[in-house]
N, C-alpha and C positions, 0 to 999 in steps of 0.2 A: 504496499500499499505506499502509495507517496502521497503527502501533503504539499502544496503551494502556495505559496505565498504571492502576489500578481501586484506588483506596482505598474501603475498605467504612467508613462511619463512621454508629455505633449511638448514637441517642440512648437511654438507658436511666436510667430513674429508678424508685426503689422508693418506693410511698406507704402508710406505716403507716397502718392503718385506728383512726379514730376520731380521729387525731392532728392537731395543727395542723402543716401546712408549709409552710416558705419555701423557695423555689427562689433558689439561687444560681446565676451562672454557672460555667460551663463551659469549659476551655480544653483542648484538645486541639491540638498542634505535630508538625505532618510534616516529617521532616528533609530531605527532597530531593523536589520535584517538577521537573516538565522539561516543557515545550511550545515550539512552532517546527518549521521546516522544516529538513529537511537533506537534501540531495543527495537530493533529488525524495520525503523520505519526511517524513509530516506525524506529529510526536509529539504527544500531549495525556496531561492527566491527567482522570480520573473522577473523580467524588465523589459517593457513593453515601450518603444520607442516609434512616435511616428513623428515624420517632416514633413509639415504640412506648408512646407515654404517655398518659394519660385527659386531656391538656389542649394546645393549640398551642405550639408551641415558634418560638423567634425566634433565628435563626443569623446569625452575622459571619464572614466568610472574608477574612483578610489575605493577601497574598502580600509575599515580602519575598527581596531577592538573597542571595547568600552574603554578602556585606559589611554585611547590616542594610540598606539601603534598600529604597525599597518598587519593587515588582514590577508591571509592569501585563501583562493579559493578556485574552483575548475570555471571558464568563462566558457559554456558551449561546449562541454568535455573536452577541453584543452589544458594544458599543465597548470598547476596550481600558480597564481601569480597576485599581487595584491592589485594590481591595476590591468584596467583594458581599455584600449582605444579604439574607435569607430565609424565608417564612415558612412552617411544616408544621401542617395539621390535624392533629389526633388519627388515629392509624393510619393514616399515608400514608408515601410512601417520595417521595424525589426524586432525580433524576439531576444532576449537574451538571457540564459539559463545561468546562475550563480548557485554551484554544488560543490559537492567536496563527498569522497568514502569516507575521511576521518571522522571524528565523533563531533557531537554539534558544536559548532561556534556562533556566537552572535557578536555583532557588532553594529560599527553605522557605515553608510554609504555616501558617496559625493559624487554627484553627476555634473561635470562641466561641458557646457556645448558651447558652438560659436556658428551662426550661421552663415559665414562669408564662404566662399567658394575658394579652395585653395590656391 
């Protein structure tokens, strides 16, 4: 049996018509995440990112323990790491699964994104 926490993360940016636009990074923090295995149950955190903009978006996810140190997890079944970078084209969504095969770990997550094209 798997238990999942779903976090909906929407990239939203209004662009004024006929105006110069500068894109500033935006940081969103989630105060509680959990992942790992406990008594045969797999806990994971799912981030659903949506890019509603007309330009591509770049994102950076960083995981931290409750004491402020880094926390490593597997992002989309990759090797464990404390951070994950992603790029999204205009008008697409992306699901990022944060998991671990080790014991339960809890902490918090910071997501920084920028809507300017590289």
